[in-house]
C-alpha positions in Angstrom: 23.0 -11.3 14.9 24.7 -9.5 12.0 22.6 -6.5 10.3 23.6 -7.5 7.0 22.5 -11.1 7.0 20.4 -12.1 4.1 17.4 -14.4 4.3 18.1 -17.6 2.2 14.6 -17.0 0.3 14.1 -13.7 -1.0 16.9 -11.7 -0.1 15.5 -10.1 3.0 18.0 -8.4 5.6 17.9 -9.9 9.1 17.6 -7.2 11.4 19.5 -7.4 15.0 17.8 -7.6 18.1 18.5 -4.1 19.3 17.5 -2.6 16.2 14.3 -4.8 16.3 13.0 -3.0 19.6 13.9 0.4 18.2 11.9 -0.2 15.4 9.1 -1.6 17.7 9.2 1.8 19.4 8.7 3.8 16.1 5.2 2.3 15.6 2.1 3.0 17.9 0.2 -0.4 16.7 1.1 -4.1 16.6 -1.0 -7.5 16.3 -0.7 -9.7 19.5 -1.3 -13.3 18.7 -2.8 -15.8 21.4 -4.6 -18.8 21.6 -8.6 -18.5 22.1 -10.8 -21.7 22.6 -7.6 -23.6 21.3 -7.6 -21.7 17.7 -4.9 -18.9 17.0 -6.3 -15.4 17.4 -4.8 -12.2 16.3 -5.9 -8.9 17.4 -4.6 -5.7 16.7 -3.6 -3.2 19.6 -1.9 -0.1 20.6 1.3 -0.7 22.7 4.2 0.9 24.1 7.8 -1.0 25.1 8.5 -0.6 28.8 12.4 0.1 29.9 12.9 -3.8 30.0 11.7 -4.0 26.4 8.8 -5.8 27.4 5.3 -4.9 25.4 2.6 -3.3 27.6 -1.0 -3.2 26.4 -3.8 -1.9 27.9 -7.0 -3.6 28.0 -10.7 -4.3 29.7 -10.6 -6.4 32.7 -12.3 -9.5 31.8 -11.8 -9.3 28.2 -11.0 -12.0 25.7 -7.4 -11.0 25.0 -6.9 -10.5 29.1 -8.3 -14.0 29.8 -6.4 -15.6 26.7 -2.9 -14.3 27.7 -3.1 -15.3 31.2 0.6 -17.0 31.6 0.5 -17.9 27.8 3.5 -17.7 25.4 2.0 -15.2 22.9 3.5 -13.9 19.6 3.6 -9.9 19.1 4.2 -8.6 15.6 4.8 -4.9 14.8 5.9 -3.8 11.3 6.0 -0.9 8.9 5.8 -0.7 5.1 6.0 1.9 2.5 4.2 0.5 -0.6 5.6 3.0 -3.1 9.0 2.1 -2.3 8.1 -1.5 -1.8 10.4 -1.5 1.2 9.6 -2.0 5.2 10.4 -4.1 8.0 8.6 -6.6 10.7 9.7 -7.5 14.1 8.2 -10.5 15.9 8.3 -10.7 20.1 7.7 -14.0 21.7 7.5 -14.6 25.2 4.8 -15.2 28.2 2.4 -12.7 28.8 0.8 -12.0 32.2 -1.3 -9.6 33.6 -0.2 -6.8 35.9 -1.5 -6.8 39.6 0.9 -5.0 41.6 -0.7 -1.6 42.5 2.3 0.1 42.1 3.3 -1.3 38.7 0.0 -0.7 37.5 0.5 2.9 38.9 3.6 3.4 36.9 2.3 1.7 33.8 -0.7 4.2 33.5 2.0 7.0 33.2 3.3 5.7 30.2 2.5 7.1 26.8 0.1 4.6 26.2 -3.4 6.1 25.4 -6.1 3.3 24.3 -7.4 3.7 21.0 -10.7 2.3 21.8 -13.4 4.0 24.0 -13.9 3.1 27.6 -12.0 2.5 30.4 -9.0 0.5 29.9 -7.2 0.0 33.1 -5.9 -3.7 32.8 -2.2 -3.8 31.7 -0.6 -6.9 30.1 3.0 -7.6 30.0 4.6 -9.6 27.5 8.0 -10.3 28.3 10.7 -10.7 25.5 12.3 -14.3 25.1 12.7 -14.2 21.4 13.1 -11.2 19.0 13.4 -11.6 15.4 13.0 -9.0 12.4 13.4 -8.8 8.8 13.7 -5.8 6.7 12.7 -5.6 2.9 14.9 -3.4 1.3 14.2 -1.8 -2.2 15.1 -3.9 -5.2 18.1 -3.0 -7.1 17.1 -1.4 -10.5 18.5 -4.0 -13.1 20.9 -2.5 -15.6 19.8 -2.3 -18.9 19.6 -5.4 -21.1 22.8 -5.6 -23.4 20.5 -7.1 -26.1 18.1 -4.5 -25.6 20.6 -1.8 -25.5 22.3 -3.3 -28.9 18.9 -3.3 -30.7 18.3 0.6 -29.8 21.5 1.3 -31.3 20.9 -0.8 -34.5 17.3 1.3 -35.1 19.4 4.7 -35.4 20.2 5.9 -38.9 
C-alpha cells in the first residue's frame, strides 16, 4: 500500500501496513470491537503489540470481554488526534481473538510493558492476530491562497 494515496472521500491519506503498526505502538489505549449478545460492543483497553504484531490485552478471567472474544473475529482501533492542528490518524486491525492458555506464553506476556489501568488483578491475556490492517491520516488542510477578488477590493480601497 502506498503512503501517498488519497482516499476518494475527503482527501484522507491511506497509511501503509508497516506505518499503521508503528503508529499503534505509539499509543497506550485502543478500542476493541466485539459482539455481545448479538450486538456490537466497543470497549476501551490499554494494549501492547507483540513481536508478531498481534494486539495483546490484559483482562479479568470470566469478564464479558474475555467471554465475547473467544475465537471471535474482532476489530481493534487505535488513533491519535491533534485538535488544534486538526490532524491525526486512525488505524484498524481485524482478526481472530483468542485467550492465551499456554503457561509459558502467559509468563512471557506478563513481562511485556502492559500494566492494566483498571484496579484489580488482570492475569488473563487476549491475543488479536492481525489479518487485516488499514489506516487513514488526516492531514492539515492547506491554507487557501487569498481570493483574487478580495485582494482587488482591498487594493481599490486604498487612496
